[in-house]
Steps between C-alpha positions, in 0.01 A plus 500: 500500500266748677771768496564435131128528412460820707801657328369406157157643580654830613711535187202402282278764665754773420533380141120491459466854637761647265372301203139603562596869498688457171211301351246764603703786351555313172130413470358847557753649255435243224214699343193716553218325696252759365596463133183316395279759669689799359434367147136420577210698348266401782313811629559372852876485444597760762303322772659166405848656513428650841364169627805300382734766636337461840507116492865487395614798708652670196472838671749387768881467476634152425654447845165567670329244275779251558478550876124440490560172314777399742274573798230279350748217451620543857145428611545143373701425815189584701266311267370822338656506154410796283665490159300795374266531202566494128422787265138382467443502874510120536663349811846363419463253789207340315679511162811341649301222666336401171825527303705296750229231516489473121879495458561250781255255345696519177855526632503247786382209285730591209802545731448175691456301177805666343720433805396135541514407131803717420709354782389146412594535131822680593603215731418234242688675218807536725487133599459396136740751351537480120221242475201527269293622794757771575502624142118492476436693822783746436366577152146552635634719783687723256190534279271603787763724658573687177136562401385852600222492759247681280564267204458189714183635663345592164581156357334335799191716453477412133567126515420415862168683515354635176583209268457241776149631575420485129625141487275399792195544276609181323786350706618238255867411459612380157732203469778720359475739796502204740814363334683834528402559866580141597840511325603827670388382845663160454827668403488703820421195717781287356738792550400518867568133563857390559630180345635356180356549153287186522327617816437846359367352176258280694389803706444698181296222339280433803434871563430564132249214473323574828465871427359443152241264650409751772469793256283303260282381788457860618411607147244223451325548836502882512696478822601867498139612541426256785837392650364304797739234633388462861706341774743356246669839463605538868594130511712520186667823611565344844676196352711709261586749778594214736748356249636845406559626855637166613759514221586860592534461879635147551507319168253234387732227631384600850182290513404632843467854362308380194253307714461805725426742218263257328326439833467875560351545154248218547393631844454849356286363214289297748441815707388679183246223445378525860454878480375508140158630612654807664734553204214573261440833675795566730648812656864607495514426871391140443752452217777642719408269789498208256850592381624531859353155572679354198831651612453380859438143383801518266728626778376239749541216249852610411600558862392160631593284199770704321797321654848652476393733213205631702546866408519432126201265520291767675579756232419253222168418668409867547565590137304194387185582699521866393499378139189289571328803657574716194378218273172503697456870416567424133254210508209713622588779257476244220164375630360853473683586177201450266279720723765771512549484122128559442499791750797660321328481158727219383821698559631380837862620473497871579729757337441797729433582865528301823139377505180510295287807584157405642578130462173303516655193663655689790278327757651158418847452654656295219362723224641807675830319554514399133429858393790633710728218381432557130571872538824417681611239246661704223667782700630242749632284217667803344682599820581140597661390175723807481604462865558125468756570228712721726473273806597199287813672371608632841438167675686305232801732526505488883462121509778442246734715705417315823516151344867558420593583860722271708239431770261359236772267372572399860131423562493277192828334599350413840232302319200722566202444267493742208165653600649580845805662342278711275226606745693535828849602389483662157154656484512661845818690414375588152192660657698794646522705175152381396354637826627848409334483158171376645492786752559769238259347245215457746542854634503633144194306391295630794535838330298354216591363161414820316519358146312179579234689697455745213462230234250299704315799647596404855428783747793439733795688647673550167188649344443730800859628478486552123170691507604718798834586339330596173263726695781651717307380806749457789277326759454167309864512382620534859270219613658282231846603619409423862388144419781414259770660718369322808485171309861543383619561858299208640609252231867596534480450875334161451776413253766585761325283761468219245875519434560427866265201486656357184865556596588462872826691443301820439336472845839529666 
């Protein structure tokens, strides 16, 4: 494996060197970096042209400028990176740090959500091929996949922020609106559930009635302006997560796993009650330690009481307590929601930027967290829904191909439980093509979602690349190339290593 990695790194270094030279030549020949100054009527124009010429080295041949950039990049191996300056004299190192930080906040969350949800829905549609759930998810996936990114982002801005903020001034829900929302959601829920027509009809009726009651209660109490639930949110999420992950990893017929996951959820909720005082004004370090404690308890409980399905029980426990931890974050955001709404002039869902400039509640942890979360909401949702569509389709196709293989039929003929056949035999082999897609998508998204960043005014990698290319400014463009090219190499190498983990035949 070491020899393989070393060989890949050597080949990648040569490719990066050749590609960087081509990229540099194309960038500096894509236009005139002094065009705006040549057309300027500023009396100081000649001095500005001379200054920019000096900063960009325009009086030197291209190979000298490229060599200077390459020498600066070589300093990264000694911890002294120098990516140059842009045409305004600003350090590209500083620009790149801000852009990468902004993009990673947006991309990592969107990618993780898209992978988890896309693979889950893809598996379920393959298992329930040609069912109502399959048709519903497939239709939704095609809709989201076919919508252009800029159209989807603009629609989210209009209806998810502007009109939603207007509605929050008087957040009442009419009975007709409640009936429509409840009917659509109930249709989706009954399509998700397997069973005969009677069971699906009962599911539809119960979901329809409960949702109408909930929506009317929210309308009557003004819940959207003060959505405080308290400890009931983590507890409810813990119970639902326990049942969900039990059914996924071992099946609900395995009572030992169900008791384990429910126990893990209850212990996590009790710990939240014990540390509630510290949670009102925590630090990220404390929240991380709390999560690690949850995971440690979940692993220990699964290890000592999991029985023959110990590994599956541990994973079910871990996902359950992680869900409780995330529900805790949501709970405290909701407790501070009314304060944040008043600080944001009654318009809490942001349409532009990654944070509120000069935010007055920045000294309170949960207000600052809510501000960042509301700015992340729409661009993350835009990227996630479009990515979920592709992951769902790819996973469904890969699973259907694997489910028809002889070794899957043999596993079923031997009497193995269906969840074991799906998770250990079918899904593991279906993950090989999905791993390739994940590696390429994640590497591509690190380069920035240019359209989404433009629509939402997000100053990330995509925006930095677009502005630098428009200005014929090679230093930021090459910094963008360095990060995205390095990410592509790293993710492809991780994909190759993952292949060996998933399929033992590849190791040999």
